[in-house]
SEDREN-153727 format. One record per residue (C-alpha): residue number from 0; residue in one letter; x, y, z. Coordinates in Angstrom, 3 decimals. Example, Ala and Ser with C-alpha at 12.3 -4.5 7.8 and 13.67 -1.06 7.14 Angstrom:
k = 0, r = a, X = 12.300, Y = -4.500, Z = 7.800
k = 1, r = s, X = 13.670, Y = -1.060, Z = 7.140
//
This chain:
k = 0, r = x, X = 0.103, Y = 0.026, Z = -0.409
k = 1, r = x, X = 2.684, Y = 2.635, Z = 0.599
k = 2, r = x, X = 4.279, Y = 1.444, Z = -3.084
k = 3, r = x, X = 1.128, Y = 2.961, Z = -4.340
k = 4, r = x, X = 0.505, Y = 5.919, Z = -2.044
k = 5, r = x, X = 4.430, Y = 6.827, Z = -3.089
k = 6, r = x, X = 3.790, Y = 6.768, Z = -6.896
k = 7, r = x, X = 0.408, Y = 8.768, Z = -6.544
k = 8, r = x, X = 2.401, Y = 11.269, Z = -4.706
k = 9, r = x, X = 4.967, Y = 11.493, Z = -7.612
k = 10, r = x, X = 2.544, Y = 11.332, Z = -10.215
k = 11, r = x, X = 0.879, Y = 14.067, Z = -8.713
k = 12, r = x, X = 4.369, Y = 16.150, Z = -8.111
k = 13, r = x, X = 5.293, Y = 15.288, Z = -11.739
k = 14, r = x, X = 1.542, Y = 17.071, Z = -12.569
k = 15, r = x, X = 2.257, Y = 19.898, Z = -10.672
k = 16, r = x, X = 5.921, Y = 20.283, Z = -12.365
k = 17, r = x, X = 4.084, Y = 19.844, Z = -15.698
k = 18, r = x, X = 1.602, Y = 22.615, Z = -15.042
k = 19, r = x, X = 4.302, Y = 25.094, Z = -13.571
k = 20, r = x, X = 6.107, Y = 24.389, Z = -16.469
k = 21, r = x, X = 3.129, Y = 25.147, Z = -18.628
k = 22, r = x, X = 2.409, Y = 28.571, Z = -16.810
k = 23, r = x, X = 5.983, Y = 29.640, Z = -17.548
k = 24, r = x, X = 5.878, Y = 29.296, Z = -20.732
k = 25, r = x, X = 2.480, Y = 30.852, Z = -21.367
k = 26, r = x, X = 3.906, Y = 33.643, Z = -19.579
k = 27, r = x, X = 6.817, Y = 33.707, Z = -21.899
k = 28, r = x, X = 4.734, Y = 33.247, Z = -24.702
k = 29, r = x, X = 2.708, Y = 36.702, Z = -23.741
k = 30, r = x, X = 5.452, Y = 38.532, Z = -23.733
k = 31, r = x, X = 6.701, Y = 37.481, Z = -27.186
k = 32, r = x, X = 5.289, Y = 39.725, Z = -30.169
k = 33, r = x, X = 1.883, Y = 39.196, Z = -31.045
k = 34, r = x, X = 2.499, Y = 37.267, Z = -34.239
k = 35, r = x, X = 2.532, Y = 33.425, Z = -33.513
k = 36, r = x, X = 1.234, Y = 33.858, Z = -29.944
k = 37, r = x, X = -1.869, Y = 31.965, Z = -30.846
k = 38, r = x, X = 0.057, Y = 29.230, Z = -32.231
k = 39, r = x, X = 2.895, Y = 29.120, Z = -29.320
k = 40, r = x, X = -0.138, Y = 29.310, Z = -26.932
k = 41, r = x, X = -1.636, Y = 26.210, Z = -28.811
k = 42, r = x, X = 1.607, Y = 24.085, Z = -28.900
k = 43, r = x, X = 2.473, Y = 24.897, Z = -25.058
k = 44, r = x, X = -0.976, Y = 23.826, Z = -24.203
k = 45, r = x, X = -0.950, Y = 20.456, Z = -26.115
k = 46, r = x, X = 2.444, Y = 20.129, Z = -24.716
k = 47, r = x, X = 1.232, Y = 20.453, Z = -21.292
k = 48, r = x, X = -1.738, Y = 18.142, Z = -22.075
k = 49, r = x, X = 0.902, Y = 15.393, Z = -23.489
k = 50, r = x, X = 2.791, Y = 15.264, Z = -20.464
k = 51, r = x, X = -0.051, Y = 14.967, Z = -18.444
k = 52, r = x, X = -1.277, Y = 11.933, Z = -19.843
k = 53, r = x, X = 2.032, Y = 10.341, Z = -19.947
k = 54, r = x, X = 2.015, Y = 11.063, Z = -16.407
k = 55, r = x, X = -0.616, Y = 9.514, Z = -15.944
k = 56, r = x, X = -0.128, Y = 6.472, Z = -18.483
k = 57, r = x, X = 2.955, Y = 6.038, Z = -15.939
k = 58, r = x, X = 1.342, Y = 5.633, Z = -12.989
k = 59, r = x, X = -1.214, Y = 3.423, Z = -14.873
k = 60, r = x, X = -4.351, Y = 5.749, Z = -14.359
k = 61, r = x, X = -4.452, Y = 6.428, Z = -18.098
k = 62, r = x, X = -4.480, Y = 4.040, Z = -20.902
k = 63, r = x, X = -5.033, Y = 6.077, Z = -24.268
k = 64, r = x, X = -1.282, Y = 7.456, Z = -24.599
k = 65, r = x, X = 0.934, Y = 6.625, Z = -27.710
k = 66, r = x, X = 4.684, Y = 6.972, Z = -27.184
k = 67, r = x, X = 4.634, Y = 7.061, Z = -30.915
k = 68, r = x, X = 2.150, Y = 9.968, Z = -31.332
k = 69, r = x, X = 3.779, Y = 12.030, Z = -28.753
k = 70, r = x, X = 7.322, Y = 11.577, Z = -30.429
k = 71, r = x, X = 5.514, Y = 12.892, Z = -33.617
k = 72, r = x, X = 4.106, Y = 16.152, Z = -31.527
k = 73, r = x, X = 7.218, Y = 16.668, Z = -29.986
k = 74, r = x, X = 9.108, Y = 16.631, Z = -33.534
k = 75, r = x, X = 6.467, Y = 19.498, Z = -34.459
k = 76, r = x, X = 6.851, Y = 21.422, Z = -30.966
k = 77, r = x, X = 10.721, Y = 21.709, Z = -30.971
k = 78, r = x, X = 10.680, Y = 22.641, Z = -35.093
k = 79, r = x, X = 7.858, Y = 25.507, Z = -34.192
k = 80, r = x, X = 9.584, Y = 26.559, Z = -31.232
k = 81, r = x, X = 13.123, Y = 26.396, Z = -32.500
k = 82, r = x, X = 14.494, Y = 23.769, Z = -30.210
k = 83, r = x, X = 15.344, Y = 21.807, Z = -33.242
//
């Protein structure tokens, strides 16, 4: 039972970190020029959702997660954001 509680706490910590990073990314997008702001915001939102899905999947609480689809999204994300 202790392992389950520890795993649950770790998952919640992961989700909190994801949301904190999301808040930082959106704040940065708000300071960027207006052009591309909506697209960047969309990419940041999608990235946060994918990361939450992965955290829940890793905890065994979400089955509808595809690593291949996430990798395709991440490739597009990095191309748009400029991390590629």
